[in-house]
N, C-alpha and C positions, 0 to 999 in steps of 0.2 A: 236392290230395295234401298230405300233412305232409313237413314236409323232414325230408331227411335226415338222421343225425347221424355228423357224419364222424372218423374217428379215424387217428391218425397212430403209424404202424409203422415205427420205427428198422430201417433195412441195415446191418448191421455186421458186418466181415470182411476177412480179409489180401487183400494182393494175388496170393497164389498161386491162390484162389478166384477171383478176378475174373470169370471168363470162366462162370459160375455166378447170376452176381445181374441177368442178365437173367431167368432161370427165376422166382427170386422173386419180379419185378415182374409175368411173365406170369398167374402163380398169383394173385399178389394182384388184377388185374385183369378174369380168370376170377371167380375168390369174386364178387367184386362185382356180375356179374350176377346172383348169387340175392341177394347184401345188401343191395342198394338197395332190392329189391321187398321186405324187412322193415324197415326203419325208418333200415339205415347205410349207410356206401362206408369203404373203408380208403385212406388215401393212404403213400407208402412215400416217408420221407426217409430221401436217399442219401449221408450226407453230402460222397462224392467230387461228385457232380452237386447239391447240396443247397448245399449250406452255403458261408458268404460270407466275399471275404475282412477279414480287421481284425486288430485287435491281441489279443493274451491274453500269457497266463506263459507257454506256449507252445502251442504248432498244437492239441495233444488238448485245452487247456482251450477255442478258442475254436470244436471242431467242440459238446463239452460243454454251452459257455452256447448252441446252436441248435438243442441235444436236448432241453432239460430239459421237453418241454413233451408227448414222446413217448409214447401211451399203450402200448407195447408194443414188444418188441425181437424180431427173428429174427437169429440170428448166425449164420455159417457158416464152419468150418472147415474146413482140409485136413493140410497138412502142415507146415505153421507158423502158430507163432503172431502172428507182427509185430513192429513194429518200439517197442521198452520207451515207455512213458513217467518221469515222471518219479514216480508213486508206482505202477504195474502195471507186468506185464512185457510188455503192449502196449497198444493204443489197441482193439484188438478186446476184451481184456479186461477192460478199463476201462469200458468200453461196457456190459459183461454185466454188471460187479460193480454198476454205476450202475444198473443197470434192475431189479437185483435187490432194491436196497435200494427202488429206488421202486416197486415191485410190491404193497407193504404199500398203495400208497394207489392203485393204477392201477384202473380197474373193472372189468377182469377180472384181480386176485388174480394169484396161482400162475401161472395159464392165458398172463400176460405175457410172460412170459421163453422164451421160444425158441431150442432153440439147434442145432447138425446139425451135424456132424462127417462128410466125406468118408471113406471106404475110401477112405485110401489103400497100395501095393505098394511098400515101400523096396525101395530099390535101390544101390550099390558108390556110387551120387553122389549117393543122399540125406544131407542135412542130419543127421547123426544123434540131432547136440542139438537141433535145433530140431524134432525128430519124438518126441524125450523131452520137450521141452516140453507138446507138447499132448500127451501120453499123462497128463502130472501134471495136466493140467487137467481133462483127463476122471476120471481120477480121482479129484480134489479136491469132483467133482460130485454120485455118489453121497452119499456121509456128508453132504453139507448139504442133503439131501430135492428135487436136482434132479434130476430124467430130463430126456435130451437121446434126438434119433435120429439115427442112421446113413444115410449115401445113399451109391447108387454112381454114378448119375447123374443127367441132368438131369431126367427122367419122375421118374424112385427122387423128386428133391426135391421135384418140383412136387406131387407126390400129398401128402406130408408135410407142407408147407407148405397146401394146400388142407384137410388136416385139421384139422390146429391152428389153421387161420382159422376154423373148422365150430365148436370148441369157445369161441372167442372171439364168435360170432354169437350165441350159445346162450347165453352171459352176459348180452349186449345183450338178447336176447329176453326172459330172466328177469326181468333188471331192468327192463327198459320194464312190462311185464305186471305187478310187482310196485308200480309207484309210479299204474299209472292204464290207462287203453285202448291199445289195441297202436297199434304208430306204423307207418306206411306203407302200403306194400300186398301183403298176406302170397297177393293173388289169383293172382299173374302171374306171371314175368318177361317181356317183351314184348319183352328182342332175339333172343330164343330159341323163345321160345312155351314154356316148360319151367313148369310151375303148379306152386305151392311152398304148397300144403296140408300145415299142419304140424300133429304132436299135442300133447299141453299139455309142458308141459316140467317141470312140478311134479310130471307122473303119472312120466316117464319118469327124469328126473337129467337136469345138464346134460351129460353126459359119452357118454351113451343117447341127449340128441336133437345135442348136437355130432356125432356120429356119421351121424347122419342127414340134419341139413345139410352133411357132407361130402360123401357120395352122390350129394345132387343139387347141390354145385358141381362135382363129375365128367362127372353128366352133363352140366348144362350148358355145361361146358366142350367135354368130345367133341363136345357138338351145333353148338359155334360154332366146329369145327374141321372138321368135316366141311363144314360150311356154304362155311367158307372155300375148302377144297380144292375142292368143287363150285362156285364162283364161279371158281377158278384156271383146272379141267379148261372149263371154257364159256366163259374169258378165251381161251386156247391153243388150241381150236377155233375159234373166233372169226378171231384172226388166221390162224391156218393156212389157214381158208378165205377172208379176204381177200390173200391171195400166192398163192391159185392163179386168180384172179380176171383 
C-alpha cells in the first residue's frame, strides 16, 4: 500500500478553553479513520505539549519557530483572547495571523484556517474588557473574508472540526487526482469496517465532496463509539460475573 501523506494541524487556544482541546484531538483521531484509507493522516501539534524549551526573543517566538511547517490551524476561543505578545493582542491571535499569511502557500489554501468561537454567556463576574477584545476579533474577520464557526459544547465542536477536516480531505483528493493515480486504499476503513467508495471530486466540487467525506467521518466516529461502548459493557458484565463466583 502507498504510504500516507501526513499533514500537521496546529492547535491554538487561550487557557480558558483548555478543556476543549481534547475534543479537537478526538475529532482529528476519528477523522483519521477515514483519511488513512484515502492516503493521508492528520497530526496535531499542540504547543502546550509538543513545543520544546529553548531561547528566543519571547516565549511566543519559540512557539512560532517550531510551528513554521504546519499545514493548517484550528483555533478555539471563548471568553478571552489570552496573553499579549510583543506584536499581537495575544499568542492565539498571532498564531491565527501567521496562519492567514501562510494559507497562500498551504496545500489547503484558504481552508487551512479554521477558527471556532465558543458561545459564552457573560455574567457580572465576567471580564468585560476581554469579552470586548474577543468580539472585536470576531468583527474583524468577516471584512477580511474569513469565516468562523461557533460551538456550544464539546459535541458541537467535534462535529464542526470533523466537517472542516472533511473539506481538507477533499482538497487532498483533488490534488492527488490531478497529479496522478489515487493514493492509498479507497476501498474501505478496516478499523471500523466502513466502506469509503467516493464520487468524482471534479463532478461535485470540493465543498460538496467535503460534505460527503464529513458524513463518512461522522459515521466512522459513531461506529467506533458504539464498538467501544459495547466492549465496555461486555467487560463490565464479565467483571460482575467474576465477582459472583
